[in-house]
Each structure stands twice: as C-alpha cells, then as structure tokens.
N, C-alpha and C positions, 0 to 999 in steps of 0.2 A: 562497566560490564554489567553492573546489576540493573541498569537502565534498559539495556538490551534484552536481558532475560525477561524482565517485566513487560517490556514491549511485545516481544515474541509470545509470552504466554497470553496476555490479553488479546492481542490481535487472533491468535489461534483460537481462543474460546469464542470470540464473536464470529470469526468465519465459520466456525462448526455450528453455531447457532443460527446464523444466517442461511447457510446452505440446508439446514434441516428444516427451514420454513417451508410449508407446502406452496405459499403463494409465490416463492422465488424460483422454485424447483423447475417450472416449466419455461422460465425466461433464460435459464444458463444453459451452456453446453453441458452434455452427459460426459464427454470425454475429459478425462483429469488433465491432459496435456493442454487442451484447448481452454480449459478453465483456469488454469494457472497462466497461461499467456495472456488471457483477457483480463485477469487480476493484476498481473505485472504491468500492463499497458496503463490500467486505471490508476495504479499507485505512482507510476511514471508521471502521468498527465497531472495528477494532484500535486505531486512534488514540483513540477515546472511551474503549475499556477501559484503555488506557495512561494517558489522562488522569485517568480515576477513580482508578487505583492512586496516581499521583503527588500527587494532591489529598488522598487518604486518609493518605498518608505524610508530608503537608505538606513536600514537598521543593521545591527552587528550580528542578527540572527540568520544570516544566509547559511551558515554551516549546517544548520538542521534540515531544510530540505534538500541540500546538497548530499549530506549523508545518506537521507532516505533514499535518493534516486541512486546513488552509486551502490548502496546495498542491494537495492532491487536488481541493478543491471548485473551485479556479481552473481546473484542467485539464477538470474533468467539464463 
C-alpha cells in the first residue's frame, strides 16, 4: 500500500510540474477529459511495451507492468 501512495504522490507532482511548463501547454488538449484520455493511452502503451520486454527477457517481473495496465484501465 505504501508503494501505491508513493507512486501516486510522485506521479502527481511530476504531472503538475509538467503541465505547468509553458513549452508543453500548447501541445496538449485544454479539455481535462481529453487530457486524461491521452495520458491513459500513453500509460497503457508504455505498460504494454514494458510487458513485451519482460516477456522477451523471460523475467519474473511481468506482474509490474500488468498491475500498471490494470490500474490504469480501472481508473479510465
């Protein structure tokens, strides 16, 4: 549970700082729902790429990207 709290806190801090950047503001949708959908698609895409790497390397760490993908799908 503490890892989830830490993850959400640090991700929120990063995202707030990233969105506050003037150079990024013109590249992203202004509508909050569109921005959330775009972020969810990006997170799922990255999770699938990570999952593919873990499967190719035959590691036991496949639970990490699967959890991230499932968590994102639950929120979306």
